[in-house]
N, C-alpha and C positions, 0 to 999 in steps of 0.2 A: 292370235293372240293380238293384244293391242299394244300400240308404244308403252300406255303408260303402265300399261301391267305390265308389261317386260324388263321394263327401268325400276320395276319395284323394288328396294330391298329385300330379298330371301330368308325369310325367319329362318332360327338355328334349326336344325334336326334334334328333336328331343333324344335321339341316340349317340350324341355327339355333345350332352346336357354337361355333363365333367371336363372334355377338352373346351368347352365353353366357356365354363367358370375357371378353369384354368387361364383361359389367356386374359379374363378379365383382371383375376390375381395376380399375374405376370406383370401388370401395368399401372400396379397402385405401388404410391411408392416405399410405405411403410412395409415393412417384413411381415407375413404372413404366414402359422405354424399351425399346423392341427396336430396336436396330440393325442396318442393314447390314452387310457387308465392307467395303463402299466410302465410309462412313461415315452414311448418309441414315439418315432416321428411318422406321422402318416402323410403327412405333405408339407412343401414349404415352395411358396413361391422365391423368384429372381431374388429377390430386394432384400428378403429374409437370408439367402444362399449366401451372398456379398456380406453382410453381416455379418453370417457364421463363418464365413473362409471356408465353402464347400459347395462345388457344385447339386444344384435341388435334389437330382436324383439319386447322390450316394447319400443324401441326409435322410430318405425315406427308409425308414428300418434301424436305425442308429438311435440311441437314447439323448433325448434335447437337455442341454448342456444348463439349463439353467432352472430354478425352481418354478413353478407354478402358483404363486401366489396372485391375489386379487389385482392387485397393482404396485408395481416396485419398480426401482431404478439401481439396474444393476451394473457395473464393469463386466462385461465379456471375458469370456474364460481364454485366458492365454495372450488376451489386449486389454490389460487394465487400463490403456489409459482411451477405452473405448467403452464410453456409457449408454446405456442402451433404455430406454423407461417399456415396462413391459405391460400391459392390460390382458385379462384371461378372461374367457367367457368358457361356459359351458353348452353345449349342443348336441342334441342326440341326432345320431344318422341310423335310421334303422334299430338293430339291439344295441349300438356299441355305442356308448360315451365318449365324444370328444373333448377335447379340451381348446379352444380356438387363441390360439397369442397373436397378439397385435405387437410388431418391435418397432420401436423407432430411437434412430439416432439423435440424441438428444446432449451429445458432448459439446459440440460449437455452444449451443443454447445455454446448457451450464455453463461454460467457457465465459461467456458473453455474461451472465448473473452476476460472475465472480467478477467479472470489469466495471459491472453498475455500482456496484459492490463498492471497488477501489474506490471509483469516480467519488461517488456521495462520501466515503472514508476522509480522500483527499481534500475534497470541499471543506468538510471540518475539521481537518486536522489546521488546511488554510485559516478558517474561522480562528481557530486554536493560537498557532502560531500570534496572527493580528492580534490578537486580547492578547497573548503575552507580550508582544512590544511594546504594548501602550504600559500596561503592568510595569514594564519594568522601567520604562520613560520616566512612569509617576513616580516610582519608588527610589529610581537613581538617583536621581535629582536631587529631592530630601536629603538621601543619605547622604550622599559627599555634602552640603553644608553641614548638618547634624556633624558627622563624622570634623568637619572641622573646626567646628565648635566645639565639641567635645576635648580634644585638643588643646585649647585656647582654655578651658574650663581648666585642664588636668594639669596645666601648667601656673593657672593663677590658684590653684592651693598650691601648689610649692611655695611659691613665692609669699602668700598670706603664711604658711608655718615658715619662711625667714625672716617675715617681719615678725611674727610674736618672738622668737628668738631673740634678734637685733633690739627689739624696743625694752626688752628686758619686763616683760609683763607678769608681775606675781601670778606663780603657779596657783594660789589661790582664786586670782579673780581670773583664770583663763580654766579652771574647773566650775566656777562657778554658772558660766556662760557653755560649758559643756566644749568649748573651741576648738580642743584638741583631738577630741572622741567626732567632733561634726564634721573636723575635715577630714579625719581617717574616713568616716562611712561616706561622707562626699568622693573621697575618692575613690573607694569601692564602687559605690553606683558608678561612677562613669568609664569604671575599668569595665562595669557588667554591661554597661549601655553601649559600646566600641565594639566589643563582642558580640550582643545583640544586633547591630548594625553588619559586621561581619557575617555571621552569618545569613541575615535576609540578602545579602549580597550573593553568596555562596548559594545557596537556594535558587538565586534570582538564574544565576548561570549553567545552573546544571539542570534548571526547567526549559532555559533555550537549548541546550547539547539536545533532551529528548524531542524538540520538537524540530528541531535539524532538519531539512529535508535529506534522504540517505544520497548517496554517491552513488553515480549509477555512469558507467562504460560512453567513453568520447569516442566518436568514432567519425566516419564518413558517414553520412547520411544521402540518399537522393530521397527527396518530400515527393517527388511522384510514386514512388516505389510505397511511402508512409501513406498518401492519401490512396494508395491501392489496395493496401492491408487494412488501412482501416474500415475503406468501404467492404472487403471482403470479411472482415469480423463482424460488421453489424448488420449484414444480408441476412445471415440466420436467425435473428433476435429479434428485426425488426417486424413489424406486419408484413406479411406478403403483400399486402396493396401497394404500400411505397417502393418507387422507381426510383433506379438509380441510374443517373444522367452523366457519365462520365466523359471530362473532356482534357485527358492528364497524359502532358507529354512529359517527353525527354526536359529534366530541367538540372542543371550544376550540382553536384554534389558539396555539401556543407558540414561541417564539424559540430560534431553533436548529440545528445542522449536522444538515440533512434525508439527507445520504449517512450519516454517521456513525448514527445513529440505526434507518434502514433496515439497516444491517452489525448493529445490535442483536438489530433480531428475527428477519435472516436467520440472524444464531449461535443464538438460543433456537431455531429450528423446526430448523436441521439435527442438533444437538445431539436433540431429543426426536425425531425422526425415526431417530437413530443409537439411540437409547435401546431403540427400538423391534425395532432391529433380529433380523429371524427369527420375530419376532410374528406369530400368522396374522392377528386383528386392529390395524392400526394408525391410530389416530385420533388427529389435531391438534385442540386447540378451541384458535382465537385469538376473544381479546374485546377489547373495548376500552369504558373506563366513566371514566364523570369526577365529582365532586364539586367544592364550591367549589375547593377550594386544589390539587387535584390534578386530572394525564391517567394514565389505566394502559390499559396493555395486557398482557393475562394471555395466554401460551401455557402449553395442561396440555397431557402427553399421557400413555398408557396401557401407558408403560413400564417398563424393570426398575427403576426409584427409583435411589434415592442412598443408600449407606450411610451410617447417622448419625454416623461419624467424620471424614467426608469434609463434611458439608456446611458447614463452615466454614472450610475447604483450598480450594474449585473454584473461589472469583475469585483465586486466589495464584496467580501467574503462574508458581511455580518449584513446586507443586504438581506431581508426576508420579504419577497412583496405578498401583498391578500393573497389568503390561500384559493380562491374562487380564480386567480390568475394561471393553477398548475404553479407547478416547480420551476419558476421562472430562471433560465440561466443557472442550473448545477451543475458544477465543475470549472465555470468561466473563471473565476478566483484563480482554480491553481494553473489551470492551461494559460490564463495572461499571466503567473507567477512563471511558468517553464519559458513562455516564448521568450519571458523579458529575460531568462538568463542565457538565451542565447541570441540577444541584445537585439531581437527584435519586437512586434504590437501586434495586436489584435483589434482592427480595424472593424466596424459595425458602421451597416448602414440596412433602416427598419422603415417600412411602413404600415400603419396599423393595418387591418385587414387585406394587404399584401404581401407577406413577408418577409421575411431581412436576408442580409446578406452578409457573412461574416468572411473577414479577409485578412490569413497570419501571413505577417511581412517577417520572414526572415533575410538580415544579410549575406551575401555570400561570403563575406567575410566574418565569419562570426567573433576570431578573435580565444576562442576555447582552445586549451594545448589538446589534443590529438594523445588519446590512451594508446600505446603502443602495445602495453603487459597483452599477453593470448591468457590468462588465467579466465577469465570469461568469455563464451560465444555470444556472438554479436544479440546483441539487445537482454542478452542476461544481467541479473543483477546480482555479485559477487561481495562477500563483505571479508576483509579480514581480522577473526578473531583468536586471540591471546589466550590460553587456560591457563590458569597457574593454581598447580595444586598438588598436596604430594599422598594424595588415595589412587591408586589408578584405578579402580572399581568407578568412583566418580567420574573421574578424567573420561572412560571407558563412554559411561554415558552423553555424557555433556557432547563427545565427539559426536556420537550415535546420531543426535538429536539435530548438529548443526552443522554437520558437514554438508547434507545434501543442498543448502543453499549458500553454505559460506568457504570460506578457506581456512581449516584449524589448525594453529602451531601449537604445540604441548609447551609447558616446562615444568619437569620435575620438582617444584621448591623456588620459592622466592630469587634464592640464588642465582639458581640458572636461568629463570625469568631475567634475571639484572645483566648478567651475562650477554643473552640473547639481544636485548634492545639495546645494549652497546655499540651492537652493529648494525641492528634492522628495528627500527622505533616506528614506520609505517603500519601502526592497525588501528580498525577502526573500534574496537572493541576488545577491554582485559576484561575476562572472567577471572576473579581472582578468590580463594576460600579464604574465611576468616581465622579460621582455625588451623598454625600447622605444625609438625614438630619443630623446625628449624628457626624460621622466619614468617611470622603469622603477618594475616591483612594489613594489621594497620602499618607494621613494620616496611612491607611493601609500598605502602601507601607511602608513607613518609618517600622512602628512597626515591621513588616516581616523581615524586611534586620537585625533588630536588635533579635529578638527569633527564627524565621524559618529560616536563611541567604539561605540555601537549597534551596527555596521554590522562594526566589523573582524573580529569573532568568525565573520563570516556570507562573509567572503572567500575565493574560492578559485580559486588560482593555475594559470595553465595555461602548460605551457612546459618549458626544460630546466634542473634543480635542479642543475645542478652546471656551469651556462653560466657562471659566473666567480664568481674565489673569493669575494667581496661576493656574492653570491645565492647561493651556497651556504653562507655564515654566517649571512646572513639566515634562509632554510628552518631549518637547525640549529636558531636559537636561537627564532625564536619559533614553530617547529612547526606552519609553515601544512601545509596541505590544498594538493597540487601533483597534479595532472597531467598526465602527460608527453602528448609528442604523439607519435604522432598520437591524440588524442582518440578513443577508440571511444564511439559515441553513446551503447548502452546506458549505459553505466560514467556518461557524462556527466549522463541523464537522471536515475540513480538515487542520484549524488552530489547532482543541487539540489531532488530530493526529501527527501534526510535533513537537508539542512542547513537548507531551509524553515523557519521559523517551525512 
């Protein structure tokens, strides 16, 4: 036998074809299961055994636990946090019809899809906040001098009234020129204008409260861990061709918002990957460095780069580049705001056609107060919500919706709520029923403005805004936020999140 013949790979023995096929399928990253028409498992590869939490040989003969629909995404039985994508095809093996099921764990991908959605939502929120600030500034200044002028005009009406009386002008002459009636009407119009300006200012304050960023837990954060977590989060989400080069070294911890800082780095990684879309080589370098005063996270890509005329605009939430340039800088306005809240900044260097380098610079002393409360796990956002109602069924429904993401306190009626607030008024949101037997929503609101004025803008009322003429006048005059019954759970959660500090 020649040397070349001896070194030639041996073809698989047809008799071992089943074992050969099993070996191939065991090397596939996706789970593969063959299911008979009666629902029993005939074969499962290693990946499927890992997903289903049972050795492959023990799965054979058992009932497949998921529906055999053509294409679907479902949580695994007993593991609701793990989401798998299923694809089912049919194949005949001899006289038997089998369903070939491929299973892929898409939990990380779906989590990252939600994160992308959150980044885009945060970007829109930042734009809305910027618009709100502009509107508030443009309205507040004119409103201030209008109110001042109205006050002077109101005093002048009183002076004219006194002048008419002292000058002893005949009643016939005053009636001829409707002087008295005109003064009364003018005074009423001035009062209406003052009320209208006050309502405008109240609306602006409430709108600003709704767009205020929610409070997050402040803790000691290692930016090296933040960078590593952001990379781990993005790996399953980005194209397989994207290569992460990590030069992450230990750095001193800073006091800050862990979730927010992770969002900053994820935003930079997502934009870096998008800048390299379509390129043959996609490489992102992530570094951490420190000195005596600052901790830095650098993200460098070899993408298209940023046009020089855009460099000073990419952190502006209202900046809209040419659509042909792609979603340039999605989330950068939010990332910049989060970094600035830590006393830091984001620096950028970019050369068109040669890539960009973003540098997150955070001072080692952020001057943020360390949150010692242990009500939330590290990185978890929880709000404090006070529910005021005298209907136990409504109270249970609101609690069941909110308690998964918030710390909920109940007060059975307005009087109990005021007693509670005398000792503790550190709440992010107050949910209050409009109608109650003893002390209704308007009365609670009036007492709140007197005893805990900082909580009044964070009150959300639940009930029928037209239940009585008095409640209708209260809702219209105070411009309060009302959720009509039945309250949609998703809407309730969204409102609580927006109103939270």
